[in-house]
C-alpha positions in Angstrom: -17.4 -10.7 16.3 -20.7 -10.8 14.5 -20.9 -14.6 14.2 -24.5 -14.8 13.3 -24.2 -12.1 10.6 -21.0 -13.6 9.2 -22.6 -17.1 9.0 -25.7 -15.6 7.2 -23.4 -13.9 4.7 -21.4 -17.0 4.1 -24.6 -19.0 3.4 -25.8 -16.3 1.1 -22.6 -16.4 -0.9 -22.8 -20.2 -1.2 -26.4 -20.0 -2.4 -25.4 -17.4 -5.0 -22.3 -19.4 -6.1 -24.4 -22.6 -6.6 -27.0 -20.6 -8.5 -24.2 -19.4 -10.8 -23.1 -23.0 -11.4 -19.9 -22.8 -9.4 -18.3 -26.0 -8.0 -15.9 -24.2 -5.6 -16.6 -21.4 -3.2 -14.0 -19.3 -1.3 -14.3 -16.3 1.0 -12.2 -13.7 2.7 -9.6 -14.1 5.4 -11.0 -14.8 8.9 -14.5 -14.5 7.6 -16.2 -16.5 10.4 -15.2 -14.3 13.4 -14.1 -11.3 11.3 -10.6 -10.2 10.6 -10.5 -7.2 13.0 -11.2 -9.1 16.2 -7.8 -7.9 17.6 -7.3 -9.1 21.2 -10.5 -11.1 21.0 -8.4 -13.7 19.3 -6.9 -14.4 22.7 -10.3 -15.5 24.0 -11.3 -19.1 23.9 -14.9 -18.0 23.2 -13.8 -16.7 19.8 -12.5 -20.1 18.7 -15.4 -21.9 20.3 -18.0 -19.8 18.4 -16.0 -20.1 15.2 -16.2 -23.9 15.5 -19.9 -23.7 16.2 -20.4 -21.8 12.9 -18.4 -24.5 11.1 -20.7 -27.1 12.6 -23.7 -25.2 11.3 -22.2 -24.9 7.8 -21.2 -28.6 7.7 -24.8 -29.8 8.2 -26.5 -27.0 6.2 -28.4 -28.3 3.1 -26.8 -25.6 0.9 -23.3 -26.9 1.6 -23.8 -30.1 -0.5 -21.9 -31.0 -3.7 -19.8 -27.8 -3.6 -16.3 -27.5 -2.2 -16.0 -24.7 0.3 -13.2 -23.0 2.2 -13.7 -20.6 5.1 -11.4 -18.6 7.4 -11.1 -19.0 11.1 -8.5 -19.2 14.0 -7.5 -22.7 15.0 -5.4 -23.7 18.0 -3.1 -26.7 17.1 -0.9 -28.1 19.8 -1.6 -25.0 22.0 -0.5 -22.6 19.2 -3.1 -20.4 17.5 -2.9 -20.2 13.7 -4.7 -18.1 11.0 -6.3 -20.9 8.9 -8.4 -21.8 5.9 -10.7 -24.8 6.5 -11.8 -26.8 3.4 -14.8 -29.0 3.5 -17.0 -31.0 1.2 -20.2 -32.9 1.9 -19.9 -32.9 5.7 -16.2 -33.9 5.6 -13.2 -31.6 6.5 -10.6 -32.1 3.8 -7.8 -29.9 5.1 -6.9 -27.1 7.6 -4.3 -25.0 6.0 -2.5 -22.5 8.4 -1.0 -19.3 7.2 2.7 -19.5 6.4 3.7 -15.8 6.4 2.1 -13.3 8.7 1.8 -9.5 8.1 2.9 -6.8 10.6 3.1 -3.9 8.2 1.0 -0.7 8.5 -2.2 -1.5 10.4 -1.5 -5.2 10.5 -0.4 -6.9 13.8 -0.9 -10.6 13.0 2.1 -11.9 15.0 0.5 -10.5 18.2 -2.2 -13.2 18.0 -1.0 -15.8 15.5 2.1 -17.9 14.7 3.3 -18.6 11.2 3.3 -22.3 10.2 6.9 -23.0 9.2 6.8 -26.7 8.5 6.8 -26.3 4.7 5.2 -29.2 2.8 4.5 -31.0 6.0 1.1 -32.2 7.4 0.1 -33.3 10.9 -3.0 -34.8 12.4 -5.3 -32.3 14.1 -7.8 -33.4 16.6 -11.1 -31.6 15.9 -13.7 -30.6 18.6 -16.3 -33.1 19.5 -19.1 -30.9 18.1 -17.4 -31.3 14.7 -16.7 -35.1 15.1 -20.3 -35.8 15.7 -21.1 -34.4 12.3 -18.2 -35.5 10.2 -17.4 -38.8 11.9 -13.7 -37.8 11.8 -11.4 -37.7 14.9 -8.5 -36.1 13.2 -8.0 -34.1 10.0 -4.9 -33.1 8.0 -3.4 -29.8 9.3 -0.5 -28.2 7.4 1.0 -27.1 4.1 -0.7 -29.4 1.6 -2.8 -29.3 -1.6 -6.0 -30.9 -2.6 -6.1 -33.3 -5.6 -9.5 -33.8 -7.2 -10.3 -36.1 -10.1 -9.7 -33.4 -12.6 -7.3 -30.8 -11.1 -5.2 -29.8 -8.1 -6.0 -26.9 -5.7 -3.5 -25.0 -3.6 -3.8 -22.2 -1.0 -2.2 -18.9 -0.1 -3.5 -16.5 2.6 -3.3 -12.8 2.0 0.3 -11.8 2.8 1.7 -14.9 1.1 0.9 -13.3 -2.2 2.9 -10.2 -1.4 5.9 -12.0 0.0 9.1 -12.7 -2.1 8.8 -16.4 -0.9 5.2 -16.8 -2.2 4.0 -20.3 -2.4 2.2 -20.0 -5.7 5.4 -20.6 -7.7 6.5 -23.8 -6.1 2.9 -25.0 -6.0 2.5 -24.3 -9.7 5.7 -26.1 -10.5 4.3 -29.1 -8.6 1.2 -29.2 -10.9 -1.2 -27.1 -8.8 -3.6 -25.5 -11.3 -5.9 -23.5 -9.1 -4.6 -21.3 -6.3 -7.1 -19.9 -3.8 -6.3 -16.8 -1.6 -8.6 -15.7 1.2 -7.5 -12.1 1.9 -8.0 -9.2 4.2 -6.4 -6.3 2.3 -7.4 -2.8 3.2 -7.5 0.2 0.9 -5.1 3.1 0.6 -5.2 5.9 -1.8 -3.3 5.3 -5.1 -2.8 1.6 -4.2 -5.7 0.1 -6.2 -3.4 -1.4 -8.8 -1.4 -3.5 -6.3 -3.7 -6.5 -5.9 -4.4 -6.6 -9.6 -0.8 -6.6 -10.6 0.1 -9.3 -8.0 -2.6 -11.7 -9.2 -1.7 -11.1 -12.9 2.0 -11.6 -12.1 1.4 -14.7 -10.1 -0.4 -16.4 -13.1 1.8 -14.8 -15.8 5.1 -16.3 -14.6 3.9 -19.9 -14.2 0.4 -20.1 -15.6 -2.7 -21.2 -13.7 -5.9 -19.8 -12.2 -5.8 -17.6 -9.2 -8.9 -17.0 -7.0 -8.4 -13.8 -4.9 -11.3 -13.4 -2.3 -11.0 -10.2 -0.4 -13.1 -8.6 2.3 -15.0 -5.4 1.6 -16.3 -2.8 4.1 -15.6 -1.6 7.6 -14.9 -4.6 9.9 -15.1 -2.6 13.1 -11.8 -0.7 12.9 -10.3 2.3 11.2 -9.5 0.6 7.9 -11.8 0.0 4.9 -11.3 -3.3 3.2 -11.2 -2.7 -0.5 -13.0 -5.7 -2.0 -11.7 -6.1 -5.5 -12.1 -9.8 -5.4 -10.9 -11.2 -8.7 -10.1 -14.3 -10.7 -6.9 -14.4 -12.7 -5.9 -16.7 -15.5 -2.6 -17.0 -17.3 -1.6 -13.4 -16.7 -5.1 -11.8 -17.3 -8.0 -10.9 -15.1 -11.2 -12.6 -16.2 -13.6 -11.5 -13.5 -13.8 -9.1 -10.6 -16.1 -7.5 -8.0 -16.8 -3.8 -7.5 -14.3 -1.8 -5.4 -16.9 0.4 -3.6 -20.4 -0.9 -2.9 -22.9 -1.2 -0.1 -23.8 -4.8 -1.1 -23.6 -7.2 1.9 -22.5 -10.1 -0.4 -21.1 -9.9 -3.9 -19.8 -13.0 -5.7 -17.6 -13.2 -8.7 -17.5 -16.4 -10.9 -15.6 -17.5 -13.9 -15.7 -20.5 -16.2 -12.1 -21.6 -17.1 -10.6 -24.3 -19.3 -8.0 -26.2 -17.4 -6.4 -27.2 -20.7 -5.5 -23.6 -21.3 -3.5 -23.7 -18.1 -1.7 -26.9 -19.2 -1.0 -25.5 -22.6 0.3 -22.2 -21.2 2.8 -24.0 -19.0 4.0 -26.6 -21.5 5.0 -23.9 -23.9 7.5 -22.4 -21.4 10.3 -24.9 -21.7 12.5 -23.5 -19.0 9.5 -23.8 -16.6 9.1 -27.4 -17.5 12.7 -28.1 -16.6 12.2 -26.6 -13.1 8.9 -28.4 -12.7 10.4 -31.7 -13.4 12.8 -31.2 -10.5 10.3 -29.6 -8.1 9.7 -30.9 -4.6 6.2 -32.4 -4.2 3.5 -31.1 -1.9 1.5 -33.6 0.3 -1.7 -34.2 -1.7 -5.1 -34.8 -0.1 -6.9 -37.1 -2.5 -10.6 -36.3 -3.0 -13.1 -38.3 -5.0 -14.8 -35.2 -6.5 -14.5 -33.2 -9.8 -15.0 -29.5 -10.4 -16.0 -30.2 -14.0 -18.3 -32.5 -15.9 -18.8 -33.7 -19.4 -21.4 -31.1 -20.2 -19.1 -28.2 -19.4 -17.8 -28.2 -23.0 -20.9 -26.3 -24.0 -20.3 -23.5 -21.5 -18.9 -20.1 -22.7 -15.5 -19.4 -21.2 -14.7 -16.3 -19.3 -12.6 -13.8 -21.3 -10.0 -11.3 -20.1 -11.6 -8.0 -19.0 -10.4 -4.5 -18.7 -9.5 -3.8 -15.0 -10.1 -0.1 -14.3 -8.5 1.6 -11.4 -10.4 4.3 -9.4 -8.8 7.7 -9.5 -7.6 9.2 -6.2 -10.5 11.5 -6.3 -12.9 8.6 -6.6 -11.1 6.8 -3.8 -11.6 9.8 -1.5 -15.2 10.2 -2.5 -16.4 6.6 -2.2 -14.1 4.8 0.2 -14.8 7.0 3.3 -18.5 7.2 2.3 -18.8 3.4 2.4 -16.9 3.3 5.7 -19.2 6.0 7.2 -22.3 3.9 6.2 -20.9 0.9 8.0 -20.0 3.1 11.0 -23.5 4.5 11.1 -25.4 1.2 10.8 -23.2 -0.8 13.1 -23.0 1.8 15.8 -26.8 1.9 16.3 -26.9 5.7 16.0 -29.5 7.8 14.2 -27.3 10.0 12.0 -24.4 12.5 12.0 -23.9 15.9 13.5 -21.2 18.2 12.0 -20.1 21.6 13.1 -19.9 23.2 9.6 -17.5 26.1 9.5 -17.3 26.7 5.7 -13.7 25.7 5.6 -12.1 22.9 3.6 -12.0 20.3 6.4 -15.7 20.4 7.5 -16.9 21.0 4.0 -15.0 17.9 2.7 -16.6 15.8 5.5 -20.1 17.1 4.6 -19.5 16.2 0.9 -18.5 12.7 1.9 -21.7 12.3 3.8 -23.6 13.4 0.7 -21.7 10.8 -1.2 -22.8 8.2 1.4 -26.4 9.2 0.9 -26.0 9.0 -2.8 -24.7 5.4 -2.5 -27.6 4.4 -0.2 -30.2 5.7 -2.6 -28.5 3.9 -5.4 -28.2 0.6 -3.5 -31.9 0.7 -2.6 -32.8 1.4 -6.2 -30.8 -1.6 -7.2 -32.8 -3.8 -4.9 -30.4 -4.2 -1.9 -32.9 -5.3 0.8 -30.3 -5.2 3.6 -29.5 -1.6 2.9 -33.2 -0.7 2.9 -33.7 -2.6 6.2 -30.8 -0.6 7.7 -32.1 2.8 6.5 -35.6 2.1 7.9 -34.1 1.1 11.3 -31.9 4.2 11.4 -34.7 6.7 10.6 -37.2 4.7 12.7 -39.8 4.4 9.9 -40.7 0.9 8.8 -42.2 1.9 5.4 -39.6 4.5 4.4 -38.0 4.2 1.0 -35.2 6.7 0.2 -35.5 8.0 -3.3 -33.9 11.4 -3.1 -30.4 11.9 -1.8 -31.1 15.4 -0.6 -34.1 14.3 1.4 -32.1 11.4 2.9 -29.4 13.8 3.9 -32.0 15.9 5.7 -32.9 12.9 7.8 -29.4 11.5 8.5 -27.2 14.6 8.5 -27.4 17.7 10.7 -25.1 20.7 10.6 -24.5 23.6 13.0 -22.6 26.8 12.4 -20.7 27.5 15.6 -19.4 31.0 14.9 -17.0 33.0 17.0 -16.2 36.7 17.0 -13.3 35.9 14.7 -15.4 34.1 12.1 -15.7 35.9 8.8 -18.8 36.6 6.7 -17.2 34.6 3.9 -17.0 31.4 5.8 -20.4 31.8 7.3 -21.9 32.3 3.8 -20.0 29.3 2.4 -21.3 27.1 5.3 -24.9 28.3 4.7 -24.7 27.6 0.9 -23.1 24.2 1.4 -25.8 23.1 3.9 -28.5 24.2 1.5 -26.9 22.5 -1.5 -26.1 19.1 0.2 -27.9 16.5 -1.8 -27.7 18.2 -5.2 -25.9 16.4 -8.0 -23.4 19.3 -8.2 -22.3 21.7 -5.5 -21.3 25.0 -6.9 -20.1 26.4 -3.6 -17.3 23.8 -3.4 -15.3 25.9 -5.9 -15.4 28.8 -3.6 -14.5 26.7 -0.6 -11.5 25.1 -2.4 -10.3 28.5 -3.5 -10.4 30.0 0.0 -7.2 30.1 2.0 -7.2 27.6 4.9 -7.6 29.3 8.2 -8.5 28.4 11.8 -10.1 31.8 12.3 -8.7 32.2 15.8 -7.4 35.8 15.5 -9.6 38.9 15.4 -10.7 40.2 12.0 -9.4 43.4 10.4 -12.5 45.3 9.5 -14.3 42.1 8.7 -11.4 40.6 6.7 -9.3 37.6 7.6 -5.7 38.3 8.7 -4.8 34.8 9.6 -4.0 31.8 7.4 -2.9 28.3 8.5 0.2 28.3 6.3 1.4 31.7 7.6 0.8 30.6 11.2 2.6 27.3 10.7 5.5 28.7 8.7 5.0 25.9 6.2 2.7 25.2 3.3 0.3 22.2 3.0 2.4 20.9 0.1 5.5 21.0 2.4 3.5 19.2 5.1 2.7 16.4 2.7 6.4 16.1 1.8 7.4 16.0 5.5 4.8 13.4 6.2 5.9 11.1 3.5 9.6 11.4 4.4 8.9 10.9 8.1 6.5 7.9 7.9 7.0 6.2 4.5 10.7 6.7 4.2 11.4 6.5 7.9 13.4 9.8 8.2 14.4 11.4 11.4 15.4 15.1 11.4 18.9 14.6 10.1 18.1 12.2 7.2 15.1 14.3 6.2 17.4 17.3 6.0 19.8 15.2 3.8 17.0 14.5 1.4 15.4 17.9 1.3 18.6 19.8 0.5 18.5 18.1 -2.9 14.7 17.9 -3.4 14.5 21.7 -2.7 17.9 22.8 -4.1 16.2 25.0 -6.7 14.4 27.1 -4.1 16.1 26.8 -0.7 19.6 27.1 0.6 20.8 24.4 3.0 20.4 26.8 5.9 16.8 27.5 4.9 16.1 23.8 4.6 17.6 23.2 8.0 15.2 25.8 9.6 12.2 24.3 7.9 13.1 20.8 9.1 13.7 22.0 12.6 10.4 23.9 12.6 8.5 20.9 11.5 9.9 18.6 14.1 9.4 21.2 16.9 5.7 21.5 15.9 5.4 17.7 15.5 6.8 17.0 19.0 4.7 19.6 20.9 1.5 18.4 19.2 2.1 14.7 19.1 0.1 14.0 22.3 -3.1 15.2 20.5 -3.1 12.1 18.3 -3.8 9.9 21.3 -7.3 11.2 21.8 -8.6 11.7 18.2 -11.9 10.2 17.3 -11.3 7.0 15.2 -11.1 8.0 11.6 -10.9 6.4 8.1 -7.3 5.2 7.2 -6.5 6.6 3.8 -2.8 7.5 3.4 0.5 5.8 3.7 1.8 8.6 5.9 -1.2 8.7 8.3 -0.1 9.8 11.8 -2.8 7.7 13.5 -1.6 6.8 17.0 -3.8 3.7 17.4 -1.8 1.2 15.4 -0.4 2.6 12.2 2.1 5.2 13.5 3.5 4.1 16.9 5.4 6.9 18.5 5.9 8.3 21.9 3.7 11.3 22.7 6.2 13.3 24.8 9.4 14.5 23.3 12.2 16.8 24.1 11.0 19.3 21.6 14.5 20.9 21.2 15.9 17.7 19.5 19.4 18.8 20.7 21.5 16.0 19.2 19.7 15.8 15.9 19.5 19.5 15.3 23.2 19.9 16.2 24.0 17.3 13.5 22.0 19.4 11.0 23.9 22.5 12.0 27.2 20.8 11.4 26.1 19.6 8.0 25.0 23.1 7.0 28.4 24.5 8.1 30.2 21.9 6.0 28.0 22.6 3.0 28.6 26.4 3.3 32.3 25.9 3.7 32.5 23.7 0.7 30.4 26.1 -1.4 32.9 29.0 -0.5 35.9 26.8 -1.4 34.3 25.8 -4.7 33.8 29.4 -5.6 37.5 30.2 -4.8 38.6 27.2 -6.8 36.4 28.0 -9.7 37.8 31.6 -9.8 41.4 30.2 -9.7 40.6 27.7 -12.4 39.1 30.4 -14.7 42.2 32.6 -14.3 44.6 29.6 -15.1 42.6 28.8 -18.2 42.9 32.4 -19.4 46.6 32.4 -18.8 47.0 29.1 -20.6 45.1 30.4 -23.7 47.1 33.6 -23.8 50.4 31.7 -23.9 49.1 29.1 -26.4 50.3 26.4 -24.2 48.7 23.1 -24.9 47.9 21.2 -21.6 49.2 17.8 -21.2 46.9 15.0 -20.1 47.4 11.9 -18.1 45.3 8.9 -17.3 44.6 7.1 -14.0 44.4 3.4 -14.8 42.6 0.5 -13.0 38.9 0.0 -12.6 35.7 1.7 -11.6 32.8 0.3 -9.6 34.2 -3.2 -9.5 34.7 -3.6 -13.3 38.0 -4.5 -14.8 39.7 -2.3 -17.4 39.0 -4.8 -20.2 35.3 -5.0 -19.2 35.1 -1.2 -19.2 36.5 -1.2 -22.8 33.9 -3.7 -23.9 30.9 -1.7 -22.7 29.9 1.8 -21.9 28.1 2.5 -18.6 26.3 5.8 -17.9 26.1 7.0 -14.3 22.8 8.9 -14.2 22.7 12.5 -13.0 21.8 12.9 -9.3 23.3 13.6 -5.9 25.9 11.1 -5.1 27.9 10.3 -1.9 31.5 9.8 -0.9 32.0 6.2 -2.0 35.2 5.5 -0.2 36.8 4.0 -3.4 40.2 2.5 -2.8 43.2 3.8 -4.7 43.0 0.8 -7.0 39.4 1.6 -7.9 39.8 4.9 -9.7 38.0 5.6 -13.0 40.1 6.4 -15.9 40.0 10.1 -15.9 41.5 13.0 -17.8 43.5 15.4 -15.5 44.6 18.8 -16.4 48.0 20.3 -15.4 47.5 23.3 -13.1 50.0 26.2 -13.3 50.8 25.6 -9.7 51.9 22.1 -10.5 49.0 20.2 -8.9 46.4 18.2 -10.8 42.8 19.3 -10.7 39.6 18.2 -12.3 37.8 20.2 -14.9 34.8 22.4 -14.3 32.1 20.8 -12.1 28.9 19.8 -13.7 25.5 20.3 -11.9 24.4 16.9 -10.8 20.7 17.8 -10.6 18.2 16.2 -8.2 18.1 12.8 -9.9 15.6 10.2 -8.8 15.6 7.9 -5.8 15.5 4.9 -8.1 18.6 6.1 -9.9 20.4 6.6 -6.6 19.5 3.2 -5.3 20.4 1.6 -8.6 23.9 3.0 -8.6 24.5 2.6 -4.9 24.2 6.3 -4.3 22.7 8.2 -1.4 22.2 11.9 -0.8 25.5 13.8 -0.3 27.9 14.9 -3.0 30.4 12.4 -4.4 34.1 13.1 -3.8 35.9 11.8 -7.0 39.5 10.8 -6.9 42.1 13.0 -8.5 45.9 12.7 -8.4 47.3 10.1 -6.1 48.4 12.7 -3.6 45.0 14.3 -3.6 42.3 12.4 -1.6 39.2 14.1 -2.9 38.0 16.7 -5.4 34.7 18.4 -6.1 31.4 16.7 -7.2 31.2 15.9 -10.9 28.9 14.0 -13.2 30.7 11.0 -14.6 29.9 9.1 -17.9 31.8 6.1 -19.1 31.8 6.1 -22.9 33.2 4.1 -25.8 35.7 6.2 -27.8 36.8 5.6 -31.4 40.0 3.8 -30.3 37.9 1.4 -28.1 39.4 2.8 -24.8 37.3 3.8 -21.9 37.4 7.3 -20.5 35.7 9.3 -17.8 34.3 12.6 -19.1 34.5 15.3 -16.4 
């Protein structure tokens, strides 16, 4: 909602782009009002002020002889769309609405916008009078179109469209679009830094072309930190990028590309040319303008660069630090106050504030005037120049030690040491803090020694908590399905009954504490399994903490597993006795084969190829009698047919289970026609010397 600030930053970026010799400028998604306006998008004022900014840009002397696109909300026929507006020399060329909206994670775009589903169609849009007076236009093209200049063709995607399986960049590329521009609002999550890079590289590797990915960076007034990482891709490589973490108000990235390299790349892929010749055409907006000129032949071309990904530790250190700086300067406050206990939580927060001060000092040293202006305003000193991070921490950061009678000498000393060392390049006390057992220090000490730890109180470790969180949020597991996964993940250290108790304990604690999430101070979004109640993790805050139906289902599953385990032990003992009897009588067992197919393959197909079923927990497949594997059965002394010794399936990987259509319970293989199921075994289809296919059990 900072229209003035956003317009100033847009003009600054245009000035920098022109100084770098660029002929096209693109910016992030919704850059005029800001992406995180939320329900302000319902207000007519938001659209009015956005058009007023467009009017200022259209008539600004900087916006001459450079093609520009900006992001704003536009209401077309009483429907609001998330749009890119492209203009050149006081004329609007195209308003391109977003085709695919995002509702994942923290995104809620369909709450305010509607996706444009008229693919490759354009309509007339009546623009406001304040715009008509400047452009002389009454209507402008609105819809899914591309822009054809004298030397190339430019198409558009908006953020989520790059992620979606029905991305527009492939059909546009097949139709001759050589430059694709994406104004994006992608926020950061730990260990996700590679995603945007891989998507841009993949988009240009499959069909060639140049991809401009302009992403927002910083805190836009909400819990997320937009990751920046704007980049330019060319034919499967990255040729330019911005920094992922920086306090710069505006940073541009430019590249000089040879359009002939795009054309050569595409023409060499003959299968692509066949599809391109049959592709459906996009509406083209003809523009008498060129992005190149005859002198460009003397310009050095941009070469592929090495795109480094920050480590998770760097993401934790710098992402929240940048977010805190935006939080501080935008809130109009004078600094931070932290109750420093000496434990991991408060000490980590203090270290992140130190990291923020380090970035501020570094930015000022690099000549960032806006950062210096903000620092002077915050400390209320017009001539202040921060040169030492420790001194700056002393001005912006205040800690207090709020001890109780249960606080130990160790935590008090750690808190004191950390507060003294804040601002140094290294903090030796952090090693002691990380090595200390996490504790809330709510219970009385035993002769000055801690008797309470968080993990003992909770009945679960922090590593287990991380696993629960990922299964609950990322893999969408309720109590029963979480139990089904954990009995295999933890099979080497817990019995099914123990896993059941752990799962029940977690969900009991989760349900009785869920209400606390509704009142937490807004915090930096970092993980895919964040329990943030605001928008990311929508749940009720009052539960029946006993989870009667779900826990009963777990109990039944445990009972079945224990019964099966006892039966297998009895059967294994019986099988061992029969084997010994057979060996003592030198009786050679006869073998038989079950014919027909396995997993939908015909017998002949199975003979031509060997297929290996990976180790892993499998489920009862419900194979029909006609879909049995060819299997070797052994005569049992009692006259019934049994399988051979079971083989430990092992935990396997989720990828393997999905690949082979397997879930998380043991597979019941088929034995004799009178026997409906046998024990779990590992199956391998192999080629034998006689070119027949067998199932080894």
